[in-house]
N, C-alpha and C positions, 0 to 999 in steps of 0.2 A: 510759097513752104520751098516749093526745088526753087525755085529764080534764087533764096539767098541762099539756098548751102553751093547752089552755083555758085552764085558770089565770090561765096567763103573761098570754096574748092580755088578756082584764078587767084585770090589772089598773097593765099592763102599755104595750101596744097599744094602747086601746079609747084610750083619755084624749088620745094623738092628736089623733085626728080632733072634742078633743067641743073645743067655741068656746072656751072660755077657754084652751084651750094655744099654738090660732095666734093668740089677742088675746096673749098672751105674746106671741113671736114675735115677732108684730111693733112690738111695744113693743120689746126686743128692735133690730131695725134700727133703728128710732126711736134708741134710744142711742148706732149706728154712726156718726149720722151727726153728735150730742154730742160721742161724740168725734176724730173729722171736725175738724170745729169746734176746741176745744180742745185738740189736735192745729198744726191750721193755726196759732190764736195763741201759744199756745208756738214755735213756729215759724219764728214771725214774730221772736217777741223774742230765739231765740238769734240769727238775723241782727244784724239789731242791734248782739247781743253780742257777738257775731266783729267787726263792724269796727269796735267798742271798742277791742277789745283787737291788734289790727291796726296797730299805731301801736307800745302795747308792745309789740312783738316787733321788728318795727324802727325806731325810732329812741330807746327805751329800753334793746333788748339782754335783755327778761324774754319768756324763750324761756314758761313754760310754762300760761298766762297763755292764752294763743292756744291753744296745744295742743287742754291741753284741751275749753274753747271749740268749739272746732272741730266736735271724737270728739261731742261733744253734738250738731252742729247740722248732720254727719251723717247721727248717725242718725236725727234728728227728721229729716231730708229726706226721707231712705226710704223713716223713716213716715208719713209726708205721700204719698209720695207712691202709696205702696202702701193707701194710708190712701182714695188721692183717685182713683183706680182702683178697686177695691173700691165702692166713694158711687155714681159710674158708673153702674153694673152692675145693682147693685142699683137702683136708683130712675132708673134709664135717663136720664142724664140731656146733654143731647146734641152732638154730635160740637163740635160753638161750643167751648157749655161748660166741656163737659169738658178742650177745651184750658188756655181762660179759666184758667182756676185751677190747672194745671199749671205756668202761665207766672207766676199771681200766687207765683209762691215762689220764680221767679226775680228778682224786685222788690224794693227794700225797700219799706219797711208792705205790700205787694199783700196778705200773707195775709188781715193786720184789713183790712183797706180790703172784698179777697173778704167778710172770713167778717160782717159789717160788712151789708155792701148785699144779697149773697146766698142765702147761706148760711142766716142767722141766719130770712130768711121763706124758703127752702127749710123749715125746721122745721116754723115755722106751720104748712104746705102738711100735712104731714104727720103733724101733728098733726090738722089739720082731717079727710083721710084715715081716719084708724084711730078717730075716735071717732064720727065714723057708720057 
């Protein structure tokens, strides 16, 4: 029984403490920020598309585009908020910056501005911290 546990430790638990494994974990956290940036852009696009489908619904009486774009926008908005909270906790963003991230999702073009001005720079600083 002890030999079985020793073999298990050497093959599956010991690599957890190696530097290459911890480095790969840090790289995965970088991808979390990158994924948040992509969601921010897609959420911004869906917000603009939702604004385009509103006249189709209320002026021309075409309901379907508004329904599907609205549903996609709602799901993307929830993903944006969840990932924003996750990144705020993980990267230890200040309260003011975290509020700005959430408010950017309510303003047209807000997520584009946020991604271009702040998140791109945050990604570069995370890159520099990982490479050291």
